[in-house]
C-alpha positions in Angstrom: 0.3 -0.2 0.2 1.5 3.4 -1.1 1.8 6.0 2.2 -0.8 8.6 2.1 2.1 11.7 2.5 1.4 14.9 4.5 1.7 16.8 0.9 -1.3 14.6 -0.2 -3.1 15.3 3.3 -2.1 19.1 2.7 -3.6 19.4 -0.6 -7.3 18.2 0.4 -9.6 20.8 -0.1 -11.6 19.7 3.8 -7.4 20.0 4.9 -7.3 23.7 3.4 -11.2 24.5 4.9 -10.2 23.8 8.1 -6.5 24.7 8.6 -7.2 28.3 7.8 -9.2 28.1 10.9 -6.9 27.0 13.3 -3.8 27.9 11.5 -1.5 26.4 9.0 1.7 28.0 10.4 0.9 26.3 13.7 0.1 23.1 12.0 3.2 22.4 10.1 5.2 23.4 12.8 3.5 21.3 15.0 4.3 18.4 12.8 7.9 19.6 12.2 8.6 19.4 15.8 6.6 16.0 16.2 8.7 14.7 13.9 11.8 15.3 15.9 10.1 14.0 19.1 8.6 10.8 17.2 12.4 9.9 16.4 14.0 11.2 19.9 11.1 8.7 21.3 11.0 6.1 18.8 7.4 6.7 17.6 6.2 6.1 14.1 7.4 9.7 12.6 4.4 8.9 9.7 1.9 8.4 12.5 2.9 11.5 14.8 3.7 13.8 12.0 -0.2 13.3 10.2 -1.8 13.5 13.3 -0.1 16.6 14.4 -0.7 18.2 11.1 -4.4 17.4 11.5 -4.4 18.0 15.7 -6.3 21.2 15.6 -8.8 20.8 12.4 -11.7 20.7 14.9 -11.2 24.2 15.6 -14.1 26.6 15.3 -14.2 30.4 15.3 -16.0 31.7 18.4 -16.9 35.6 18.7 -18.5 38.1 20.6 -19.5 41.1 19.9 -17.8 40.8 16.7 -14.5 40.2 18.6 -12.4 36.6 19.5 -13.2 35.6 22.9 -10.7 33.2 24.1 -11.9 32.7 27.2 -15.2 32.3 25.8 -14.0 29.8 23.1 -12.2 27.6 26.1 -15.1 27.6 28.2 -16.9 25.8 25.3 -14.4 24.0 23.5 -14.7 20.5 22.0 -12.3 21.3 18.9 -10.5 17.8 19.8 -13.5 15.9 19.2 -14.6 17.3 16.2 -10.9 17.3 14.8 -10.7 13.8 15.5 -13.6 13.1 13.6 -13.0 15.0 10.6 -9.7 13.6 10.3 -10.5 10.1 10.6 -13.1 10.8 7.3 -10.2 12.6 5.5 -7.6 9.8 6.1 -10.0 7.1 4.7 -11.4 9.0 2.1 -7.5 9.9 0.8 -7.5 5.8 1.0 -5.1 5.7 4.2 -5.1 2.4 6.1 -7.8 2.1 8.7 -5.6 1.4 11.4 -3.2 4.1 10.6 -6.7 6.5 10.5 -8.0 5.2 13.8 -4.3 5.9 15.4 -4.0 9.1 13.9 -7.2 10.3 15.0 -7.3 9.3 18.3 -4.1 11.1 19.0 -5.9 14.0 17.8 -8.8 13.4 20.2 -6.1 13.4 23.1 -3.7 16.0 22.1 -5.2 18.0 24.7 -7.4 17.4 27.8 -9.0 21.1 27.5 -12.7 19.6 26.9 -12.2 16.9 29.8 -12.7 17.5 33.4 -9.7 15.5 34.3 -5.9 15.4 33.0 -4.7 13.0 30.8 -0.8 13.3 31.9 1.1 9.8 32.3 -1.9 8.7 30.9 -1.2 9.0 26.7 0.6 6.3 24.7 4.2 7.3 23.2 2.0 8.7 19.9 -0.5 11.0 21.8 2.4 11.9 24.0 4.4 12.9 21.0 1.5 15.3 19.6 0.7 16.9 22.6 4.4 17.9 23.4 4.6 19.2 20.0 1.5 21.1 20.4 2.4 22.5 23.6 6.2 23.8 22.5 4.3 25.8 19.8 1.6 27.1 22.1 1.3 30.9 22.7 -0.5 32.8 25.4 -4.2 33.5 24.5 -3.9 31.2 21.3 -1.9 33.8 19.4 -0.4 30.4 17.8 -3.1 30.5 15.7 -2.6 33.8 14.1 0.6 33.5 12.9 0.9 33.5 8.9 2.5 30.6 6.9 2.1 30.9 3.0 1.2 27.7 1.4 3.9 27.3 -0.9 6.1 27.6 2.0 3.9 24.6 4.1 4.2 22.6 0.8 8.1 22.8 1.1 8.1 22.3 4.3 5.8 19.1 4.5 7.5 18.0 1.3 10.9 17.8 3.0 9.4 16.0 6.2 8.0 13.5 4.0 11.8 13.0 2.5 12.8 12.4 6.1 10.3 10.1 7.0 10.5 8.0 3.8 14.1 8.1 5.1 13.1 6.6 8.6 10.6 4.1 7.5 13.1 2.7 5.1 16.0 2.1 7.9 13.3 0.8 10.5 12.6 -1.9 7.2 16.1 -2.2 6.8 16.8 -3.1 10.2 14.0 -5.4 10.6 14.9 -7.3 7.3 18.6 -7.8 8.5 
């Protein structure tokens, strides 16, 4: 089965729609951090980067009196729940392996505990930890990380380079297993 790449995921119209809301820069930056953390923690970088790229696709806008209201948004936040469903549906449409789609969507679901009345500390799998930590590294106060700009062409170049790095890691892993 051919690997669905980050570039494949990014180019899809559904990804484009939802990353416009949550921030292309943030999504791509978190995917880069996730790659590094995945390699360091011996987690599948393909799963980690896809999860990171899609982790905030459940975001929606919350305005009060025409202005962004971050506190109100946080009070009613369920973006991880919505994002997990969207990520799963998107990956299946792209022809992704169903188990990969499930693992990615669960990592999206559990990248934050903002919607829970308990925390997930020490309860995440290594993949879920990598995605949550990559997101935390890029976070800024009041959700400002969602407003950093990145041109789509720059995002595609970065994601293409990440895809090449993922291919290299996966090839090396295959060689190790066959020897």
